[in-house]
C-alpha positions in Angstrom: 0.0 0.0 0.0 1.3 3.4 -1.0 -0.6 5.9 1.1 -1.7 3.9 4.2 -5.4 4.4 3.5 -8.1 1.9 4.4 -10.5 2.4 1.5 -9.5 -0.6 -0.6 -11.2 -3.2 -2.8 -10.2 -6.3 -4.7 -9.0 -5.5 -8.2 -8.4 -8.8 -10.0 -5.2 -10.8 -10.0 -1.7 -10.5 -11.3 -0.3 -12.8 -13.9 1.3 -14.9 -11.1 -2.2 -15.5 -9.6 -1.8 -13.2 -6.6 -4.7 -11.0 -5.5 -4.5 -7.4 -6.6 -6.0 -4.6 -4.5 -7.1 -1.0 -5.5 -6.8 2.0 -3.1 -9.5 4.7 -3.5 -7.3 7.3 -1.7 -4.2 7.2 -3.9 -5.8 5.5 -7.0 -3.1 2.9 -7.2 -3.1 -0.9 -7.4 -1.0 -2.9 -5.0 -0.5 -6.3 -3.4 -0.1 -7.0 0.3 3.4 -7.8 1.4 3.9 -9.9 4.6 7.6 -10.9 4.9 6.6 -13.4 7.7 4.6 -15.4 5.3 7.7 -16.5 3.4 9.2 -17.9 6.6 6.0 -19.7 7.5 5.8 -21.3 4.0 9.5 -22.4 4.2 8.9 -24.0 7.6 7.6 -27.1 5.8 11.2 -28.1 5.0 12.3 -27.6 8.6 9.4 -29.7 9.8 10.4 -32.5 7.5 13.9 -32.2 8.7 12.7 -32.6 12.3 9.8 -35.0 12.1 10.8 -37.2 9.2 14.5 -37.1 9.8 15.3 -36.1 6.2 18.9 -35.0 5.5 19.6 -31.7 3.8 20.6 -33.6 0.6 17.2 -35.2 0.5 15.5 -31.9 1.1 17.4 -30.4 -1.8 15.9 -33.0 -4.1 12.4 -32.4 -2.8 12.4 -28.6 -2.6 14.6 -27.5 -5.4 16.4 -25.2 -2.9 20.2 -25.2 -2.5 21.8 -26.7 0.6 22.9 -23.2 1.7 19.3 -22.0 1.7 18.0 -25.0 3.5 20.7 -24.6 6.2 19.6 -20.9 6.6 15.9 -22.1 7.0 16.9 -24.7 9.6 19.1 -22.3 11.5 16.4 -19.7 11.5 13.8 -21.9 13.1 16.3 -23.5 15.5 17.0 -20.0 16.8 13.3 -19.5 17.4 11.8 -22.0 19.9 8.1 -22.9 19.3 5.4 -21.3 21.3 4.2 -23.8 23.9 0.6 -24.8 24.0 -1.5 -22.9 26.5 -4.5 -25.2 26.3 -5.9 -26.5 29.6 -5.1 -30.2 30.4 -8.1 -30.8 32.6 -9.6 -33.7 30.5 -6.5 -35.9 30.6 -6.8 -38.6 33.3 -4.4 -41.4 32.4 -0.7 -40.7 31.8 2.5 -42.5 30.9 5.7 -40.9 32.3 9.2 -42.1 31.3 12.7 -40.9 30.6 15.5 -42.0 28.4 19.2 -41.2 28.0 20.6 -39.9 24.7 24.0 -40.1 26.2 24.8 -39.9 29.9 24.2 -37.7 31.9 21.9 -35.9 29.4 18.4 -37.4 29.4 14.9 -36.7 28.2 11.7 -36.9 30.3 8.4 -37.1 28.5 4.7 -37.4 29.5 2.1 -38.9 27.3 -1.7 -39.1 27.2 -2.4 -42.8 27.5 -5.8 -42.6 25.8 -4.5 -41.0 22.6 -0.8 -41.7 22.8 -0.2 -38.0 22.2 2.8 -36.4 23.8 1.7 -33.7 26.3 5.1 -32.3 27.0 8.7 -33.3 27.1 12.0 -31.7 28.2 15.6 -32.3 27.3 18.5 -31.9 29.7 16.9 -33.0 33.0 17.5 -36.1 35.1 14.8 -38.6 35.8 16.5 -39.2 39.2 16.3 -35.5 40.3 13.2 -34.8 42.3 13.7 -31.0 42.1 13.9 -31.1 38.3 10.9 -33.4 38.0 8.9 -31.2 40.3 9.7 -28.1 38.2 8.7 -30.0 35.0 5.4 -31.3 36.4 4.3 -28.2 38.4 4.0 -26.3 35.1 1.6 -28.9 33.8 -0.4 -28.9 37.0 -0.8 -25.2 36.7 -2.5 -25.8 33.3 -5.0 -28.1 34.9 -3.4 -31.5 34.6 -5.0 -33.7 37.3 -4.5 -37.4 36.4 -6.2 -40.3 38.1 -3.4 -42.7 37.1 0.2 -42.7 35.8 2.2 -45.6 34.4 5.9 -45.4 35.3 9.0 -47.7 35.1 9.4 -47.9 38.8 11.8 -45.0 39.5 11.2 -44.2 43.2 11.9 -40.4 42.6 9.2 -40.2 40.0 6.7 -41.9 42.3 7.5 -39.6 45.2 7.0 -36.5 43.0 3.8 -37.7 41.6 2.4 -38.5 45.0 3.5 -35.0 46.3 1.7 -33.2 43.5 -1.4 -35.5 43.2 -1.7 -37.6 46.4 -4.7 -39.6 45.1 -3.0 -40.6 41.8 -2.9 -44.4 41.0 0.7 -45.5 40.2 0.8 -48.4 37.8 4.2 -50.2 37.4 5.3 -51.1 33.9 5.1 -54.9 33.7 7.7 -55.1 30.9 10.3 -53.3 33.1 9.5 -55.7 36.0 9.7 -58.8 33.8 12.9 -57.7 31.9 14.8 -56.8 35.1 13.6 -59.8 37.0 14.6 -62.3 34.3 18.0 -60.6 34.0 18.7 -60.9 37.7 17.5 -64.6 37.8 19.8 -65.6 34.9 18.7 -67.7 31.9 20.3 -71.0 33.1 19.8 -70.9 36.9 21.4 -73.7 39.0 19.2 -73.4 42.0 15.5 -74.3 42.5 14.6 -71.0 44.1 16.1 -69.1 41.1 14.4 -71.3 38.5 11.0 -70.9 40.3 11.4 -67.2 40.6 12.3 -66.9 36.9 9.1 -68.8 36.0 7.1 -66.3 38.1 8.6 -63.4 36.2 7.9 -65.0 32.9 4.1 -64.9 33.8 4.0 -61.2 34.5 3.0 -59.8 31.0 0.4 -62.6 30.4 -2.0 -61.7 33.2 -5.2 -60.5 31.6 -7.9 -61.3 34.2 -8.4 -60.9 37.9 -8.4 -64.7 38.2 -5.0 -64.9 36.7 -3.9 -62.1 39.0 -5.0 -64.0 42.0 -3.2 -67.1 40.8 -0.1 -65.1 40.2 -0.2 -63.6 43.7 -0.6 -67.1 45.2 2.5 -68.3 43.4 4.5 -65.4 44.8 3.2 -66.1 48.3 4.1 -69.8 48.0 7.5 -68.9 46.7 8.0 -66.4 49.5 7.0 -68.9 52.2 9.2 -71.6 50.8 12.3 -69.6 49.9 11.9 -65.9 50.7 12.7 -65.8 54.4 15.5 -68.3 54.0 17.1 -66.1 51.2 16.7 -62.9 53.3 18.6 -64.4 56.2 21.5 -65.8 54.3 24.6 -63.7 54.7 26.2 -64.4 51.3 27.0 -61.4 49.2 28.1 -63.0 45.9 27.1 -61.3 42.7 24.6 -64.0 41.6 23.0 -64.4 45.0 22.8 -60.7 45.5 20.9 -60.4 42.2 18.3 -63.0 43.5 17.8 -60.8 46.5 17.3 -57.8 44.3 14.8 -59.6 42.2 12.8 -60.8 45.3 12.9 -57.3 46.8 11.7 -55.6 43.5 8.9 -58.1 43.1 7.5 -57.6 46.6 7.7 -53.8 46.4 6.1 -53.7 43.0 3.3 -56.2 43.7 0.8 -53.6 45.2 1.1 -51.4 42.0 1.1 -54.1 39.3 -2.5 -54.8 38.5 -4.5 -51.5 38.5 -5.0 -51.9 34.8 -7.4 -54.8 35.5 -9.7 -52.4 37.4 -9.6 -49.7 34.7 -9.0 -50.7 31.1 -7.8 -47.1 30.3 -4.7 -47.6 32.5 -1.9 -48.9 30.3 0.0 -51.8 31.9 3.3 -50.8 30.2 5.2 -47.7 29.1 5.6 -49.2 25.6 3.8 -46.2 24.1 6.7 -43.9 25.1 9.4 -46.5 24.4 8.3 -46.5 20.8 8.3 -42.7 20.7 11.8 -42.6 22.1 13.0 -45.1 19.5 11.7 -42.9 16.7 13.1 -39.8 18.3 16.6 -41.3 18.7 16.5 -42.6 15.1 15.7 -39.1 13.8 18.2 -37.4 16.1 21.1 -39.6 14.9 20.6 -38.1 11.4 21.4 -34.6 12.8 24.3 -35.3 15.2 26.7 -32.4 15.8 24.1 -29.7 16.9 25.4 -27.1 19.3 24.0 -27.1 22.9 21.5 -24.3 22.2 20.4 -25.7 18.9 20.1 -29.2 20.4 17.7 -28.0 23.1 15.5 -26.2 20.6 15.6 -29.2 18.3 13.9 -31.3 21.0 11.5 -28.5 21.8 10.5 -28.5 18.2 10.3 -32.3 18.1 7.9 -32.4 21.1 5.9 -29.5 19.6 5.5 -31.0 16.2 
């Protein structure tokens, strides 16, 4: 617009197809210019670089742009973190919370809606074992209205304590896959003792429990094993590596037992954290295509990944 007037009307189109406007004040034709639109249109290539894991060479073939231009597009958006969602989270009741290491000690903690498998939020650079960092991460979600009835976790005690502090009535569901995998590892594949073989058979049943009758049968097996071997194992003074692992497996199973079967009472509660494990697998696969990002760009990379 030449004069800044507001008395305008449509006036056909240019040869390129763009809308032409006519100003009654200065009697001139013009087209609206919004430099920000160009950035927004170019963001599609940045989104494919993030979400699909495309390399710059592949994007050159798809877009027709030079590699230098694509690097400028990527750098521009990495310098501008996304605007976080401000929607209230009151309707979300079942959660999955888990963390993963990219490389120690840097980790990612993510929270997911168990009903839709949609990521609610994630953050890079905090430790899943730090109660203060977890508290800061979850308080911001609580302020937006997040009030879950259940949360499935991998068994990290710090995560459980933080969840109970923020939402005292939340139901904690232990991930059955984590219990089974760790228990089988501690019991060894070819155990030489009867108590280790029996305990291994108990762990093998964990992920196959689908009904309350099967749950009761499983709990009876644990009680029978505990009466036969548990107290004897607890009193033995040996501290060898193999025997210590059996003690760990027993202790883990007894502590986890009260939180293992809430999913049988509510079908919306997931019994595992597999939804997030699959998400982490895809994220790591895409991130490996873009190794070498600086610290600031790496943080915004994950912010964009969670956002998109």
